[in-house]
Structure formats: structure tokens, C-alpha cells
C-alpha positions as a printed NumPy array, in Angstrom:
array([[  69.105,   43.026, -140.08 ],
       [  69.727,   42.763, -136.428],
       [  67.191,   41.063, -134.172],
       [  67.847,   41.081, -130.44 ],
       [  67.453,   37.518, -129.33 ],
       [  69.213,   37.102, -126.072],
       [  67.41 ,   33.905, -126.099],
       [  69.231,   31.321, -127.834],
       [  72.183,   29.854, -128.426],
       [  74.625,   27.808, -128.576],
       [  72.09 ,   25.896, -128.06 ],
       [  74.89 ,   25.796, -127.588],
       [  76.772,   28.739, -127.76 ],
       [  76.897,   28.654, -124.043],
       [  74.831,   29.546, -121.109],
       [  75.928,   33.192, -121.099],
       [  72.783,   33.986, -123.147],
       [  74.482,   35.561, -126.107],
       [  72.081,   37.466, -128.421],
       [  70.786,   35.484, -131.318],
       [  71.507,   36.836, -134.722],
       [  69.134,   36.227, -137.671],
       [  71.841,   34.034, -139.169],
       [  72.047,   31.85 , -136.143],
       [  73.554,   28.463, -136.973],
       [  70.397,   26.464, -136.436],
       [  72.014,   23.02 , -136.256],
       [  73.791,   24.285, -133.141],
       [  70.299,   24.381, -131.528],
       [  70.403,   20.579, -131.563],
       [  74.184,   20.171, -131.125],
       [  74.052,   19.559, -127.365],
       [  71.694,   16.573, -127.902],
       [  73.119,   15.461, -131.23 ],
       [  76.678,   15.503, -130.015],
       [  75.793,   13.415, -126.92 ],
       [  73.979,   10.887, -129.163],
       [  76.856,   10.697, -131.611],
       [  79.31 ,   10.097, -128.682],
       [  77.051,    7.294, -127.319],
       [  76.986,    5.686, -130.787],
       [  80.748,    6.045, -131.163],
       [  81.327,    4.486, -127.755],
       [  78.978,    1.673, -128.653],
       [  80.735,    1.058, -131.991],
       [  84.125,    1.157, -130.237],
       [  82.899,   -1.401, -127.673],
       [  81.825,   -3.726, -130.577],
       [  85.204,   -3.244, -132.253],
       [  87.037,   -4.071, -128.98 ],
       [  84.815,   -7.236, -128.545],
       [  85.512,   -8.413, -132.121],
       [  89.223,   -7.66 , -131.749],
       [  89.434,   -9.608, -128.52 ],
       [  87.482,  -12.505, -130.041],
       [  89.803,  -12.622, -133.023],
       [  92.883,  -12.592, -130.806],
       [  91.398,  -15.394, -128.638],
       [  90.783,  -17.517, -131.77 ],
       [  94.296,  -16.925, -133.015],
       [  95.722,  -18.095, -129.732],
       [  93.353,  -21.117, -129.782],
       [  94.552,  -22.078, -133.272],
       [  98.178,  -21.873, -132.161],
       [  97.441,  -23.985, -129.136],
       [  95.665,  -26.654, -131.266],
       [  98.657,  -26.782, -133.708],
       [ 101.012,  -27.196, -130.817],
       [  98.904,  -30.027, -129.413],
       [  99.045,  -31.801, -132.834],
       [ 102.829,  -31.53 , -132.862],
       [ 103.202,  -32.765, -129.351],
       [ 100.99 ,  -35.849, -129.789],
       [ 103.501,  -37.184, -132.319],
       [ 106.356,  -37.127, -129.812],
       [ 106.527,  -39.786, -126.973],
       [ 109.152,  -38.186, -124.687],
       [ 108.346,  -37.368, -121.11 ],
       [ 108.987,  -33.692, -121.737],
       [ 106.596,  -33.7  , -124.665],
       [ 103.884,  -35.372, -122.599],
       [ 104.219,  -32.636, -119.903],
       [ 104.06 ,  -29.955, -122.593],
       [ 101.014,  -31.663, -124.119],
       [  99.173,  -31.568, -120.797],
       [ 100.002,  -27.902, -120.502],
       [  98.914,  -27.149, -124.095],
       [  95.661,  -29.017, -123.531],
       [  94.922,  -26.989, -120.438],
       [  95.648,  -23.822, -122.372],
       [  93.299,  -24.969, -125.142],
       [  90.49 ,  -25.592, -122.626],
       [  90.986,  -22.134, -121.157],
       [  91.039,  -20.495, -124.553],
       [  87.828,  -22.359, -125.724],
       [  86.09 ,  -20.967, -122.614],
       [  87.322,  -17.448, -123.361],
       [  86.166,  -17.886, -126.955],
       [  82.647,  -18.804, -125.777],
       [  82.551,  -15.791, -123.446],
       [  83.624,  -13.404, -126.194],
       [  81.056,  -14.951, -128.632],
       [  78.408,  -14.423, -125.991],
       [  79.399,  -10.797, -125.576],
       [  79.413,  -10.257, -129.365],
       [  75.971,  -11.76 , -129.58 ],
       [  74.643,   -9.496, -126.805],
       [  76.213,   -6.481, -128.459],
       [  74.567,   -7.298, -131.753],
       [  71.168,   -7.67 , -130.019],
       [  71.685,   -4.318, -128.279],
       [  72.418,   -2.766, -131.69 ],
       [  69.144,   -4.035, -133.059],
       [  67.246,   -2.638, -130.106],
       [  68.746,    0.858, -130.427],
       [  66.167,    3.526, -131.247],
       [  66.335,    5.078, -134.683],
       [  67.33 ,    8.706, -134.978],
       [  68.507,   11.136, -137.6  ],
       [  72.008,    9.564, -137.499],
       [  70.936,    5.921, -137.85 ],
       [  68.488,    7.004, -140.511],
       [  71.315,    8.599, -142.489],
       [  73.5  ,    5.481, -142.571],
       [  74.201,    3.858, -145.908],
       [  71.493,    1.414, -146.92 ],
       [  68.58 ,    3.638, -145.938],
       [  67.771,    4.217, -149.526],
       [  69.149,    3.34 , -152.891],
       [  68.001,    6.619, -154.389],
       [  70.711,    8.388, -156.356],
       [  71.13 ,   12.039, -155.395],
       [  73.6  ,   14.653, -156.392],
       [  76.492,   15.007, -153.977],
       [  76.802,   18.486, -152.605],
       [  80.071,   19.968, -153.488],
       [  82.354,   21.242, -150.755],
       [  82.216,   25.003, -150.374],
       [  84.167,   27.56 , -148.459],
       [  82.708,   28.572, -145.12 ],
       [  80.722,   31.715, -145.219],
       [  81.629,   34.752, -143.113],
       [  79.1  ,   36.162, -140.599],
       [  78.52 ,   39.081, -142.886],
       [  77.771,   36.827, -145.811],
       [  75.375,   34.72 , -143.714],
       [  73.586,   37.74 , -142.582],
       [  73.179,   39.099, -146.093],
       [  72.026,   35.766, -147.353],
       [  69.477,   35.368, -144.578],
       [  68.06 ,   38.835, -145.073],
       [  67.692,   38.391, -148.761],
       [  66.16 ,   34.927, -148.414],
       [  63.628,   36.014, -145.816],
       [  62.572,   39.102, -147.871],
       [  61.832,   36.82 , -150.785],
       [  60.313,   33.802, -149.032],
       [  58.867,   34.987, -145.651],
       [  55.304,   34.337, -146.669],
       [  56.07 ,   30.795, -147.889],
       [  58.116,   29.962, -144.753],
       [  55.217,   30.965, -142.516],
       [  52.803,   28.955, -144.566],
       [  55.05 ,   25.857, -144.205],
       [  55.416,   26.469, -140.449],
       [  51.651,   26.223, -139.991],
       [  51.202,   22.932, -141.837],
       [  50.239,   19.756, -139.931],
       [  50.16 ,   16.707, -142.312],
       [  53.206,   14.9  , -143.634],
       [  51.776,   14.715, -147.211],
       [  50.972,   18.446, -147.24 ],
       [  54.451,   19.35 , -146.044],
       [  56.117,   17.113, -148.644],
       [  54.011,   18.503, -151.439],
       [  54.582,   22.064, -150.409],
       [  58.411,   21.516, -150.325],
       [  58.127,   19.794, -153.693],
       [  56.423,   22.876, -155.079],
       [  58.871,   25.227, -153.233],
       [  62.209,   23.286, -152.984],
       [  64.144,   26.516, -152.317],
       [  62.668,   26.404, -148.801],
       [  64.728,   23.284, -147.916],
       [  67.663,   25.149, -146.349],
       [  69.067,   26.407, -143.084],
       [  67.621,   29.89 , -143.638],
       [  64.109,   28.406, -143.315],
       [  65.059,   26.515, -140.197],
       [  66.607,   29.773, -138.733],
       [  63.386,   31.704, -139.379],
       [  61.227,   28.964, -137.856],
       [  63.275,   28.991, -134.685],
       [  62.888,   32.695, -134.241],
       [  59.166,   32.371, -135.137],
       [  58.73 ,   29.813, -132.335],
       [  60.295,   32.011, -129.713],
       [  58.248,   35.017, -130.901],
       [  55.017,   32.977, -130.584],
       [  55.928,   31.693, -127.128],
       [  56.705,   35.253, -125.94 ],
       [  53.324,   36.347, -127.26 ],
       [  51.774,   33.396, -125.266],
       [  50.541,   31.755, -128.48 ],
       [  51.516,   28.348, -127.123],
       [  49.525,   26.152, -129.486],
       [  50.875,   27.913, -132.559],
       [  54.395,   27.66 , -131.168],
       [  54.067,   23.895, -130.827],
       [  52.854,   23.591, -134.426],
       [  55.709,   25.647, -135.754],
       [  58.121,   23.694, -133.543],
       [  56.99 ,   20.481, -135.228],
       [  57.856,   21.884, -138.693],
       [  61.141,   23.174, -137.283],
       [  62.097,   19.61 , -136.351],
       [  61.018,   18.325, -139.686],
       [  63.333,   20.784, -141.411],
       [  66.126,   20.028, -138.974],
       [  65.901,   16.289, -139.6  ],
       [  66.027,   16.861, -143.352],
       [  69.122,   19.13 , -142.929],
       [  70.82 ,   16.601, -140.703],
       [  70.072,   13.811, -143.204],
       [  71.534,   15.835, -146.028],
       [  74.593,   16.588, -143.982],
       [  75.207,   12.999, -143.089],
       [  74.736,   11.86 , -146.733],
       [  76.734,   14.883, -147.983],
       [  74.033,   15.857, -150.465],
       [  71.962,   18.954, -151.147],
       [  68.967,   18.976, -148.778],
       [  66.66 ,   19.553, -151.792],
       [  67.669,   16.149, -153.144],
       [  66.856,   14.106, -150.065],
       [  63.773,   15.617, -148.315],
       [  61.567,   13.007, -150.018],
       [  63.617,   10.294, -148.343],
       [  62.83 ,   11.757, -144.867],
       [  59.009,   11.848, -145.574],
       [  59.071,    8.278, -147.012],
       [  60.753,    7.08 , -143.794],
       [  58.729,    9.076, -141.211],
       [  55.413,    8.074, -142.802],
       [  56.262,    4.357, -142.603],
       [  58.419,    4.408, -139.46 ],
       [  57.867,    2.063, -136.507],
       [  57.179,    3.308, -132.991],
       [  60.846,    3.529, -132.139],
       [  61.548,    6.049, -134.9  ],
       [  58.36 ,    7.975, -134.045],
       [  59.52 ,    8.096, -130.403],
       [  62.925,    9.449, -131.481],
       [  61.336,   12.195, -133.504],
       [  58.888,   13.122, -130.762],
       [  61.715,   13.154, -128.178],
       [  63.655,   15.711, -130.312],
       [  60.456,   17.75 , -130.671],
       [  59.635,   17.856, -126.968],
       [  63.197,   18.795, -126.079],
       [  63.139,   21.644, -128.642],
       [  59.815,   22.939, -127.273],
       [  61.175,   22.987, -123.766],
       [  64.268,   24.896, -124.927],
       [  62.007,   27.448, -126.688],
       [  59.922,   27.921, -123.503],
       [  63.127,   28.459, -121.448],
       [  64.598,   30.933, -123.817],
       [  61.327,   32.868, -124.221],
       [  61.126,   33.147, -120.478],
       [  64.632,   34.549, -120.281],
       [  63.771,   36.994, -123.068],
       [  60.634,   38.196, -121.229],
       [  62.542,   38.593, -118.001],
       [  65.21 ,   40.626, -119.749],
       [  62.579,   42.851, -121.353],
       [  60.925,   43.358, -117.943],
       [  64.257,   44.331, -116.369],
       [  64.926,   46.785, -119.205],
       [  61.473,   48.302, -118.802],
       [  61.804,   48.602, -115.061],
       [  65.205,   50.236, -115.494],
       [  63.794,   52.691, -118.016],
       [  60.982,   53.577, -115.64 ],
       [  63.491,   53.956, -112.787],
       [  65.561,   56.338, -114.852],
       [  62.446,   58.403, -115.6  ],
       [  61.718,   58.57 , -111.841],
       [  65.085,   59.803, -110.788],
       [  65.061,   63.131, -109.046],
       [  67.408,   66.092, -109.495],
       [  69.987,   64.535, -107.233],
       [  69.894,   61.213, -109.123],
       [  68.033,   59.257, -106.426],
       [  64.995,   57.013, -107.004],
       [  61.954,   58.357, -105.028],
       [  60.673,   54.782, -104.61 ],
       [  63.956,   53.656, -102.946],
       [  63.974,   56.839, -100.803],
       [  60.397,   56.414,  -99.765],
       [  60.987,   52.84 ,  -98.65 ],
       [  64.028,   53.99 ,  -96.588],
       [  61.983,   56.573,  -94.602],
       [  60.653,   55.9  ,  -91.102],
       [  56.965,   54.864,  -91.02 ],
       [  55.907,   58.22 ,  -89.551],
       [  57.461,   60.113,  -92.482],
       [  55.944,   57.702,  -94.996],
       [  52.515,   58.435,  -93.612],
       [  53.076,   62.113,  -94.05 ],
       [  53.765,   61.672,  -97.744],
       [  50.854,   59.243,  -98.073],
       [  48.509,   61.757,  -96.542],
       [  50.305,   64.715,  -98.241],
       [  50.185,   66.36 ,  -94.794],
       [  52.884,   69.053,  -94.553],
       [  51.963,   70.054,  -90.97 ],
       [  52.336,   66.419,  -89.855],
       [  55.705,   66.218,  -91.593],
       [  56.878,   69.301,  -89.679],
       [  55.809,   67.664,  -86.421],
       [  57.591,   64.405,  -87.259],
       [  60.807,   66.216,  -88.256],
       [  60.766,   68.316,  -85.041],
       [  60.726,   65.102,  -82.908],
       [  63.537,   63.362,  -84.861],
       [  67.302,   63.563,  -84.266],
       [  68.383,   66.631,  -86.306],
       [  71.092,   64.798,  -88.1  ],
       [  68.837,   61.945,  -89.122],
       [  66.064,   64.348,  -90.137],
       [  68.523,   66.32 ,  -92.3  ],
       [  69.645,   63.173,  -94.075],
       [  66.132,   62.112,  -94.829],
       [  65.017,   65.471,  -96.076],
       [  68.151,   65.817,  -98.21 ],
       [  67.347,   62.427,  -99.849],
       [  63.726,   63.427, -100.329],
       [  64.821,   66.541, -102.159],
       [  67.449,   64.769, -104.297],
       [  64.905,   62.077, -105.312],
       [  62.128,   64.622, -106.111],
       [  59.992,   63.183, -103.424],
       [  59.986,   66.567, -101.739],
       [  60.195,   69.755, -103.89 ],
       [  61.143,   72.755, -101.719],
       [  59.378,   76.045, -102.494],
       [  57.123,   74.414, -105.076],
       [  54.539,   76.675, -106.654],
       [  51.141,   75.63 , -105.329],
       [  48.901,   78.077, -103.564],
       [  50.397,   80.658, -101.136],
       [  49.478,   78.772,  -97.995],
       [  50.996,   75.48 ,  -99.217],
       [  54.177,   77.332, -100.295],
       [  54.643,   78.839,  -96.872],
       [  54.075,   75.438,  -95.169],
       [  56.644,   73.779,  -97.498],
       [  59.159,   76.464,  -96.747],
       [  58.563,   75.962,  -93.053],
       [  59.03 ,   72.211,  -93.416],
       [  62.255,   72.726,  -95.399],
       [  63.616,   75.03 ,  -92.779],
       [  62.384,   73.044,  -89.741],
       [  65.659,   71.26 ,  -89.29 ],
       [  67.95 ,   74.402,  -89.468],
       [  67.247,   75.949,  -86.04 ],
       [  67.811,   72.633,  -84.363],
       [  70.992,   72.139,  -86.348],
       [  72.269,   75.482,  -85.206],
       [  71.473,   74.661,  -81.538],
       [  73.445,   71.474,  -81.882],
       [  76.485,   73.331,  -83.282],
       [  76.349,   75.842,  -80.316],
       [  76.284,   73.109,  -77.791]])
């Protein structure tokens, strides 16, 4: 099954607007946001590791300095006293550095507590003690296999997927997935993404927003399963347990993902509509092309205003008069383009009088052209 969706992805495949295939890798729709978030978290963790490493190094040096001071206090030589003063100054300096690093460590820990929850922090160990089956590693599927799998799945479950997409309440969604666990998979998320774009193109904005909500629900479940390395069917209850009791920070994180997704859908739907309009306009233009391959609309717009009026009024006599007053070369060019675009049909079969007038208009330029050649 091939569906022409020049509307999505990479999110991120890239901005070259590659067509979306039904087996689009749905997690990639969120990769641009998810990757940035993961990188920020990694940078934050690295910063914490660097602080702890520096604090440990400072404490090691402080311990060495204090041992040295103990050894020097035993000796009474002048050199020992000078070394002792130096060691005590070093100890004082290291204690200050230790306090500074401890302060930075404390601030970092506070920042970590203030960080908003998201699908990645939700997936960290300790979220739940539920025991689930670990999903075995499997070989990556080919595009052909993905396409066949998607087609088969949709044919079997399309009605159920649409029903899930229209749900609103957390409890209803959880119960429906409990009754239909096979829906907890990437194929469902893929279908919901396409469904969102279709609804937006059809200007069914409220329905699009509802299905978008369910798309994010499915995406969070899939990301949770991926992070825990378990089958999504074994952890979707954990997501609902968390989202139904989450604090405002977690709700805000979910809503932020949802709003970003809806904006992306609107943008891609707009691109799809614009492409369809361009294709329609090109088809219409091809239908309009005259015998010489020219577009009558383009030719009409290139004509002098006097000639345009003749065609507007369908006045052949007026056209003859306008042509007779024009430069012969220019008149010939315009008439040639009119004929090649089909805007003017020489010797057309109307009534006898019109036919004669058309012949006269067609021949109007010739005598003047001959006079020009003689000169």
C-alpha cells in the first residue's frame, strides 16, 4: 500500500519533504524534540559528574595537605616551619575550594529536582517495581517487511484503531487497550499520525486535536517500553498509572509534546494542500495548452491592453483595426502566440460571416509584412 504523504518526515527525515510511507517510523516524528531533550539531560549529567569528580579531587588534595601538616608539626627545624606555613596556606585554599565545589554540587542536585518530568525521566529505574517481560532483541526489519506488516495490521485492526483515536478519558483508553492489547504497537501510532494529517487537510480541526492526543499517548507508551526494553503491551498500565496521578510538571511535559505535535501536523497538512493545489493547477494548465504548446492564459496576459479588449469583447473587426495600427513584426508575434495557444483559431467553423472576418484578421498582417520586405 502506498500513500502519498509528502507531509512528514523525518520529523525528521529532513526538510526536503520526502513522501511519507504507511510504514513511517513514527518515533522519528518526535526525534527532533526527543534527541534535543536527551542531549540536554546528558549534558546535565556530565556536568554533575564533572562537579563530583572535581570535589573528590579537591578532597584528596586536602587530605594529603593535612597529612603533610601533621608530619611537619613534629619537626622543629627552620625549614620544616617554612614548609608548615606553606602547607597550612595550601590547606586553607583547598578548604575554600571544597566549600565552593560542595555548593555547586548542592545547586546541581536542586536543579535536578526541579527538572520537569518527561518520557525519559519517567522511564528511569525506580519508576515502578512491576515485573514485566523483557523484550528480546530482534533483527531490524526491511522496508518491504515493515510495509507488509503495516498493511496486514491495518486491514485487521483499522476499526479498533479509529475507535481508540476518538477516546478522551484516561480510564477509557486504558480499558480499551487492556481489551485490545495488540493495538499497543508502532503500527497503531503510524496510523494515528496519518489520520491526524488527513483530518487537518479536511479542516476537521477538533477531531484532529482529539486524535493527536491519543497519538501522544501511544507515543509515550512506546518510548517508555523502549527505555525499559520491554514489550509495550507489558508496560502501558504503568503509563496510565503515572499520568493519572502526575503532578503539574509532568502534565505540562505531556501537554508540551502534544502542542508541538499538533503544530507539526498543521504545518505538514498545509504543505500537502499546497502541493495538491500546485498539481491541480498544473493539470489544468496542461489541459489549456494550445496546439503550439502555449498556455492561453499566459499569452493573453502578455498581449497589449487593446488586443485583450478585442478578445474580451469577441470583436473581430476591432482586432483587425488594432493589428493594422501595430508594428507588423510585433503584430505577427502576438498573432502567432495566439494561434499556438489556441486563443485564436484561424478559419474556425462558425457562421459564414464570422469565418470570413477571421480569415481577414488572420491575413491582416501579411500585406504589411510584404511591404516591409519590399522596402
